[in-house]
N, C-alpha and C positions, 0 to 999 in steps of 0.2 A: 461656756462662761458659767461662773458660779454666781450666787446671789449678790455678793459684794460687787462683782463686776457689772452685773445688770443694774444695780442701784447707782453705781458711778456713771454708767452710760445714760440712764434716764435723767440723772442730775445734770450731766453735761448738755443734754438736749433741751430739757424743760425747766431747770431750776430758776433761771432768771424770770421767765414768764410766770411760772407758778407761784414763786415767792412774792412777786410784785402784785399778783392777784390776791394773795393772802390765804391763810389756812382755811378759813370758813368756806370761801368760794371754791378752793381747790378740793376740799373734802366733799363739797356738793357734787363736783364733777365725778369723783369716785363713786358716790352713791348712785348717780345717774348711770354710770357704766355697769354697776352691779344690777340695776334694773334691766339694762339691755341684755346682760348675761342671763338673767332669769327668763326673759322672754324667749331667747334663743333656746334655752334648755326646755322650756315648755313646748316649743314647736319642734324640738328634736333636730334642729339644723346644725349638724356636726361642724361644718366649716365656720359658721357664724359663732358657734360656741367657742371654738378655738380663738377666733379673733377677739371676741369680747372678754375671754379669760385673760388674754395678753393685755388688753386695755386695762382691765381691773388691776392686774399686777403692776403695770406701769404707773397707774395713778396712785396705788398704795405705796409704791416705792417713793414716788414724788412727795406724798404726804409725809412719809418718814423722813425724807431729806429736809423738808421745811422744818420739821419738829426736832431735827438733830438726832434722829434715831437711826442707828446702824441696823439694818434688817437682819444681817447675819448674826449679830450679837443678840438681837431680840429673839431670834429663833432658837437660841441656846436653851430657852425655856423647855423645849421638847427633846433635847438631845439625850435625855435619859429615859425617854418613854413618856407616857401620859403624865402630865403634871399632877393629876389628882391621885391616881392609883400607882403610878410608877411602872406600869406594865407596858410591854410591847408584844402583841397588840393590847390595846386598852381593854380592861376588864370591868370598867365602871358599869353600873346598871344603867341601861338606856331609858331615858324618860321619853314618854310618848310625845310626839310632835303632831299636832293636828294639821292635816293637809287641806288645802283649799280646793 
């Protein structure tokens, strides 16, 4: 399946429920799933990481559907490489991220 097909599948499964819940609450579910993915990564739980990654992607696709965003079209932003430097791989200077 490609991204467009996955978005259509998630829309078929969840759109009615998610859109009736509203964008704010549906987005909050996405954020909660990202937190669960972060915990799985910290613990190094490979299978749980895979599950939570899938959940995050499903919720993100659902948020996109509610907002009328075609995920595949949105990803066109990256089709020519890094949006800032235009290179593949990216050659932008890495800024330091403080780890907790």
